[in-house]
LUMMAR-703660 format. One record per residue (C-alpha): residue in one letter; x negated, z negated, y negated. Coordinates in pm, whole numbers, padded with zeros to 5 digits, always signed. Each point is the difference from the previous one (the first is absolute). Example, Ala and Ser with C-alpha at 12.3 -4.5 7.8 and 13.67 -1.06 7.14 Angstrom:
% residues 2
A-01230-00780+00450S-00137+00066-00344
This chain:
% residues 520
X-09106-08304-04890X+00331-00189+00005X-00057-00372+00034X+00244-00284-00055X-00216-00164-00265X+00034-00357-00121X-00180-00203-00265X+00109-00345+00119X-00323-00187-00077X-00036+00127-00355X+00369-00026-00085X+00045-00362+00110X-00333-00165-00082X-00177-00065-00333X-00242+00272-00111X-00327-00025-00188X+00090+00051-00366X-00330+00180-00068X+00010+00365+00105X-00366+00072-00061X-00203+00037+00323X-00276-00244-00094X-00154-00277+00207X+00153-00331-00102X+00178-00315+00109X+00365+00088+00048X+00231-00295-00075X+00366-00066+00087X+00033+00334+00178X+00013+00111+00364X-00140+00346-00067X-00141+00247-00250X+00111+00360-00041X-00294+00234+00059X-00045+00363+00099X-00237+00115+00276X-00321+00181-00093X+00012+00379+00008X-00244+00132+00259X-00205+00317+00008X+00102+00173+00322X+00226-00208+00226X+00045+00101+00363X+00215-00165+00265X-00204-00059+00316X+00257-00166+00223X+00361-00119-00004X+00191-00246+00215X+00307+00208+00088X+00171-00311+00136X-00035-00177-00332X+00108+00312-00187X+00318+00015+00210X+00066-00369-00069X-00014+00077-00374X+00219+00310+00028X-00279+00249-00071X+00056+00331+00178X-00252+00200+00201X-00001+00274-00264X-00065-00259-00272X-00317-00113+00176X-00167+00337-00034X+00102+00047-00362X-00227-00015-00302X+00241-00250-00153X-00055-00245+00287X-00376+00008-00055X+00040-00044-00375X+00248-00288+00023X-00185-00195+00268X-00334+00027-00174X+00149-00102-00336X-00038+00338-00169X+00372+00049-00059X+00281-00252-00046X+00347+00051+00139X+00273+00005-00270X+00123-00341-00121X-00282-00193+00169X-00237-00243-00175X-00306-00102+00204X-00126-00355-00033X-00270-00242+00114X+00086-00353+00115X-00129-00324-00145X-00124-00269+00239X-00277-00251+00046X-00163-00143+00307X-00238-00232+00178X-00306+00197+00108X-00222-00158+00266X+00167-00334-00070X-00034+00002-00379X+00261+00076-00264X-00095+00333-00158X+00270+00023-00268X+00168+00329-00078X-00084+00281+00241X+00292+00240+00016X+00015+00364+00104X-00340+00112-00121X+00020+00335+00179X+00349+00013+00146X+00289+00155-00187X+00361-00013+00122X+00178+00331-00051X+00361-00086+00084X+00233-00144+00263X+00181+00221+00250X+00319-00092+00181X+00068+00182+00326X+00197-00093+00312X+00091-00340-00147X-00364-00091-00057X-00185-00022-00328X-00371+00079-00026X-00251-00032-00280X-00242+00293-00022X-00344-00080-00140X-00320+00191-00069X-00330-00174+00074X-00296+00139-00192X+00207+00158-00277X-00197-00129-00296X-00037-00290-00242X+00270-00250-00083X+00003-00307-00228X-00112-00196+00309X-00310+00208+00079X-00242-00250-00158X-00338+00181+00006X+00091+00254+00271X+00113+00362-00026X+00320-00028+00203X-00109+00276+00238X-00056+00013+00375X-00237+00200+00219X+00063+00205+00310X-00160-00236+00252X+00216-00302-00085X+00308+00219-00042X-00038+00147+00348X-00035-00351+00141X+00311-00123-00181X+00210+00305+00085X-00083+00000+00370X+00013-00376+00047X+00333-00068-00166X+00169+00260+00220X-00193-00113+00310X+00113-00360-00057X+00361+00112-00028X-00019+00164+00342X-00168-00311+00142X+00318-00185-00105X-00189-00207-00256X+00194-00072-00323X-00161+00221-00263X+00032+00205-00314X+00002+00373+00074X-00173+00313-00129X+00164+00327-00096X-00291+00223-00092X-00376+00032-00040X-00141+00229-00268X-00328+00075-00170X+00000+00012-00378X-00269+00261-00056X-00187-00255-00213X-00317-00190+00081X-00003-00380-00009X-00311-00213-00048X-00030-00287+00249X-00260-00257+00107X+00114-00025+00362X-00209-00302+00103X-00033-00162-00343X-00376+00046+00022X-00053+00199-00320X+00005+00340+00173X+00300+00172-00158X+00095+00353+00102X+00277+00248-00067X+00266+00032+00269X+00314+00209+00044X+00295-00151-00182X+00322-00048+00197X+00353-00133-00033X+00219-00159+00265X+00374-00014-00047X+00106-00337+00138X+00356-00102+00083X+00162-00340+00048X+00336-00169-00060X-00199-00200-00257X-00359-00051-00111X+00065-00356-00124X-00272-00245+00108X-00050-00375-00001X-00203+00052-00316X+00301+00156-00173X+00152-00350-00015X-00323-00193-00040X-00081+00168-00333X+00314-00132-00169X-00032-00348+00147X-00364-00015-00114X+00108+00096-00353X+00293-00244+00017X+00229+00293-00072X+00282-00140+00210X+00260+00225-00156X-00167+00320+00126X-00081-00171+00329X+00369-00075+00057X+00099+00352-00103X-00242+00150+00254X+00097-00234+00284X+00371+00067-00064X-00070+00374+00001X-00192-00031+00328X+00281-00191+00170X+00265+00240-00133X-00174+00314+00126X-00211-00110+00297X+00153-00323+00131X+00364+00056-00090X+00113-00150+00332X-00099-00340-00140X+00276+00019-00261X-00011-00049-00375X-00314-00155-00152X+00011-00380+00001X-00237-00288+00061X+00112-00011+00366X-00057+00373+00039X-00341-00015-00169X-00098-00234+00284X+00150+00236+00259X-00184+00288-00168X-00333-00178+00035X+00079-00086+00363X+00065+00365+00083X-00314+00120-00180X-00193-00255+00207X+00156+00125+00325X-00066+00365-00085X-00360-00073-00098X-00067-00175+00329X+00165+00278+00200X-00220+00258-00171X-00319-00197+00067X+00091-00059+00366X+00029+00378+00034X-00343+00039-00163X-00146-00239+00256X+00175+00184+00283X-00157+00337-00077X-00335-00133-00128X+00047+00097-00364X-00206-00177-00267X+00133+00047-00353X-00328-00091-00164X+00129-00113-00338X+00302-00232+00031X+00013-00096-00366X+00343-00110-00123X+00033+00324-00198X-00027+00183+00334X+00283-00193+00165X+00336+00180+00001X+00306-00210-00079X+00174+00198+00278X-00257-00089+00266X-00144+00352+00013X-00364+00093+00042X-00106+00121-00343X-00319+00128-00164X-00219+00152+00270X-00344-00059-00146X-00294-00131+00203X+00206-00047+00317X-00137+00036+00349X+00099+00000+00364X-00141-00266+00227X-00216+00192+00244X-00226-00263+00152X+00238-00299+00040X-00118-00252-00258X+00208-00257-00188X-00271-00015-00269X-00010+00369-00089X+00086+00137-00344X-00046+00361-00116X-00039-00094-00368X-00355-00003-00142X+00121-00217-00288X+00110-00263+00252X-00303+00015+00231X-00143-00337-00106X+00305-00225+00027X+00218+00219+00226X+00314-00141-00157X+00205+00295+00122X-00141+00022+00353X+00228+00097+00290X+00049-00353+00132X+00080-00142-00344X+00276+00244-00100X+00287-00232+00105X-00154-00288-00198X-00043+00221-00306X+00362+00108+00028X+00094-00367-00023X-00239-00063-00292X+00152+00294-00186X+00351-00134+00066X-00106-00330-00157X-00087+00194-00317X+00337+00173+00008X+00172-00336+00049X-00180-00130-00308X+00120+00305-00194X+00362-00050+00107X-00002-00375-00055X+00118+00019-00365X+00327+00155+00125X+00046-00254+00282X-00158-00320-00140X-00021-00161+00343X-00305-00006+00221X+00158-00122+00323X+00191+00317+00097X-00305+00213-00077X-00227-00226+00202X+00246+00010+00291X-00017+00381+00002X-00380-00002-00014X-00016-00251+00286X+00234+00221+00201X-00243+00291-00050X-00268-00202+00181X+00230-00082+00293X+00139+00352+00018X-00351+00146-00001X-00091-00193+00313X+00321+00106+00174X-00002+00364-00110X-00371+00042+00067X+00054-00128+00354X+00296+00235+00048X-00204+00292-00132X-00294-00069+00232X+00233-00047+00297X+00153+00341-00073X-00349+00153-00003X-00058-00156+00344X+00340+00103+00136X+00127-00356+00041X+00370-00071-00050X+00078-00329+00174X-00076-00339-00152X-00309-00189+00114X-00136-00294-00196X-00356+00095+00095X+00009+00351-00147X-00194-00110-00307X-00287-00105+00229X+00000+00340+00173X-00013+00173-00340X-00274-00232-00125X-00206+00077+00310X+00052+00372-00058X-00115-00023-00362X-00309-00191+00113X-00077+00274+00253X+00053+00281-00250X-00290-00123-00214X-00248-00038+00289X-00108+00358-00052X+00106+00254-00263X+00341+00113+00119X+00221+00264-00158X+00337-00162-00072X+00220+00310+00014X-00149+00138+00323X-00003-00341+00169X+00370-00074-00046X+00107+00357+00069X-00194+00007+00327X+00114-00350+00093X+00350+00145+00038X-00134+00190+00304X-00081-00326+00179X+00193-00049+00323X+00125-00339+00107X-00239-00149+00256X-00286+00230-00104X-00226-00263-00157X-00306+00131+00183X+00048+00336-00172X+00082-00158-00335X-00339+00054-00162X-00005+00363+00113X+00344+00051-00155X-00124-00101-00346X-00374+00079+00016X+00039+00310-00219X+00074-00242-00285X-00349-00155+00021X-00247+00154-00242X-00291-00068+00238X+00160-00015+00348X-00337+00025+00174X-00116-00316-00173X+00294-00217+00111X-00178-00284+00182X+00113-00153+00327X+00102-00310-00193X+00223+00201-00236X+00144+00201+00289X+00083-00327+00178X+00176-00137-00307X+00209+00314-00014X+00070-00029+00373X+00119-00357-00053X+00225+00108-00284X+00158+00282+00203X+00072-00243+00281X+00180-00227-00246X+00185+00305-00136X+00106+00104+00350X+00123-00350+00075X+00206+00011-00319X+00138+00346+00076X+00145-00134+00324X+00256-00183-00215X+00118+00331-00147X+00275+00207+00156X-00100+00334-00154X-00160+00260+00222X-00350+00121-00089X+00153+00325-00124X+00257-00169-00225X-00256-00245-00134X-00237+00288-00076X+00273+00183-00193X+00079-00308-00208X-00364-00074-00074X-00055+00356-00117X+00269-00041-00267X-00199-00277-00174X-00360+00094+00087X-00073+00332-00176X-00227+00259+00152X-00097+00150-00335X-00074-00169-00332X-00170+00133-00313X-00352-00118+00073X-00223+00013-00305X-00232+00258+00151X+00297+00232+00061X+00105-00020-00364X-00363+00052-00104X-00024+00321+00205X+00310+00131-00179X-00152-00104-00335X-00331+00173+00077X+00183+00323+00090X+00227-00024-00304X-00297-00038-00233X-00113+00340+00135X+00345+00149-00063X+00120-00020+00363X+00326-00193+00025X+00101+00077+00362X-00108-00336+00136X+00233-00181-00241X+00293+00171+00169X-00139-00054+00352X-00029-00374-00059X+00336-00012-00175X+00170+00162+00301X-00190-00221+00246X+00100-00320-00179X+00368+00092-00008X+00010-00093+00371X-00250-00284+00038X+00160-00143+00315X+00024+00332+00187X-00271+00120+00240X-00058+00336-00180X-00245+00116+00267X-00111+00293-00217X-00124-00257-00255X-00201-00221+00239X-00318+00051-00203X+00144-00245-00255X+00054-00268+00266X-00362-00103-00020X-00221-00278-00127X-00166+00029-00339X-00305+00229+00043X-00346-00147-00063X-00055+00217-00308X+00299-00172-00166X-00111-00357+00064X-00169-00047-00338X+00106+00317-00181X+00158-00050-00342X+00373+00060+00029X+00003-00080+00371X-00109-00362+00026X+00021-00133-00355X+00189+00112-00306X+00020-00104-00361X+00296-00013-00236X-00143+00310-00172X+00246+00285-00007
């Protein structure tokens, strides 16, 4: 396996002086050197050939024993030194102190086609940041992470990627619902890939410890390698850096809202400095349209990370990052200006996003009222978000009387839609038709445009759970079927129509389908 390997992070940033792999507070260091755990009988279950090509890994490499060994942590490539990153974070609104890579280990960087990638193993064993955990991962969460990160990429949502999914051959003890019922599960390892795994919490930890020297070193490194277009590090460019992180974060969240993705655990340690979706834990896809829905059992009481609150949490998290960067800037006004701009930009970009979902291109100062009326109608009866917007693209201008029939397949109980609800929908479609008269696009062209932003297929939780159930029995075919399906989420794929369907009744309250925990 010939890769253009780099060790940029470890060569340019301060390392933990202690080499022992023991749980501890790591001071004045951005990372700790640590080797992955050797596993009993590793087996590669699936590989993203696209990601492999991006890294410069050949087709023959993928089927080699070396590939399996390297990307499960059982063999190190020459001249590489794996490491775990140090960071802190605010969890559910409270400062949690040092968190760090408790079960993620970075293997190396790869440069290929003028792009540099960091390759990481998730579930590869203990690190100094593991606290009381074992640093391992199980098959169910690994399947969800592997499939979702690649699915999000093909949905055009900014995201980290996945290279491979493997089982370790070891058993891992987990209490899935935190109810005292622990059980052994199949251990697994996902190889994750990103230009960087730096998070908001990577900077917060040094600010919290008043270690401004290491903070500056890390920010300068980040600008040099990931925001080099801003120029050399300076107070002015620290401000520009924060402004761009804010813009990227908002763009990512607007995409989440567009496709109905709920992250589930938007702690600051799960916020990428590059504006990428990172750490696919208890995520979920909005099936019944509901601003108040969260997939995370830990968050069920306060619903901090509910679908409708994600933009606000993005802003809250940016406030924490601003506080962390303040020691390098020592002015509040420019930071506050950027945070205020986030609020304004959210309103504008959210409106643009919803207009694109409705196929509206011209400017109309009443569009926000049309969208508000739509959102009010969507919650009258349980309505599948993905199916509704996909089928709405089939609406023909002037066809308001057929509007409800066009989207009725999105209703979970279409036979129970009352006359009053049907009338409200009729009224909305008439308003929609009136608005469409101001558009010059033909029905056909509008349909084509709408289908580029309204996916037909997303990774619904029940779909992932079916793949997990099969995999636990040793059948991995469904992983590949879903992987292939989700590579073309905007295409019709008529041979895959069975996946263009509402959540089945059996999945409504099934563990893994409706609610998930952070257990992995």
